[in-house]
N, C-alpha and C positions, 0 to 999 in steps of 0.2 A: 659405407658411408663417409664423407668425409667429414676428417677432424674441425676444420673450420669452413664458416658458409662462405660465397662466391663476394659476398661484401669483403668479409674481410681480409680475404687472399688477394683482392685490387687493392687495398688499403695496403698491405707488406710489399705486395710488387711496386706501386709509386714512392714508399719509404723507402725502400732500399735501392730505387733508382737515384734519390737525391746524390747530388756529388761529395758530400762530405758523409756518410751512411758509405757509399764506394770506397774513400780512401780509409774509411776505420775497419772496413773486409780486406783491404790490401795490407794494412798494415798488419793486423791479426793474421792475415796467411803467411805475410813474410815471418813474422816472430815464431808462430807454428813449425814451419819450413825448416827455420834454424836451429830450432831445439831441435829438433829430429836429426838435421844434418849432423849436430855437436853431439848426439849418444843421449844428452839428458830425457829423452821423451821418447824412447821405444814407442812403435805403433802398435796401437790393439794393447797397450796394458794398464787400461782401465782410468787413466789419469786425464785431466786438463792443466790448462794454463791458464791459471787464474789472476786476477789483479790484483796487486797490493794496497795499489790507490786506487780506490775504483774509478772505471770513466766516467763515471758521472759526477765524479770529484774534481776532473783534469788529469787524471794517471792515465798516461799512454800503453800503447802496447809495445815495449820497449824490452829489450832484456833485463834491465834494470828494476823494471815494477811489473815482471811477472813470477809468480810461482809455480812450483809444480804440485798438483792439490787432489786430492780421490776426488772423481769427478760426480758422484752423488753431495759429498760437501760442498764442492764449488755449486754445483746446480740447486741446492735447496737450502744456503745458509739464513734465508729470511724463513722459510717454512715454522709456521705454529708461533711466531712473534708477531706483537702485538707495537708499534709503534716505532717498528724497526728504522736504521739509518743505515746510508750506504757507507761502508768499512772506508776509514780514512785513515788507518793506521800505518806504518811503514818500517 
């Protein structure tokens, strides 16, 4: 059984087809490839490149705005928090 409904999948497909979302994906992949090339983020090490200033607050996917962080920590930073705010510290 699929995890997402057909309606949700159609919405995600349309959202990801927007030009600004395509550009964000290009930046994300470009930065990730550069980190692997530099040796700062080996493939398969269980780490993520996370934003220092969140994308929701205008942070970009540049070398100066990313840090290497454990994948579990990066993907669950707001679990269990009520009234969380998007990180803005630099």
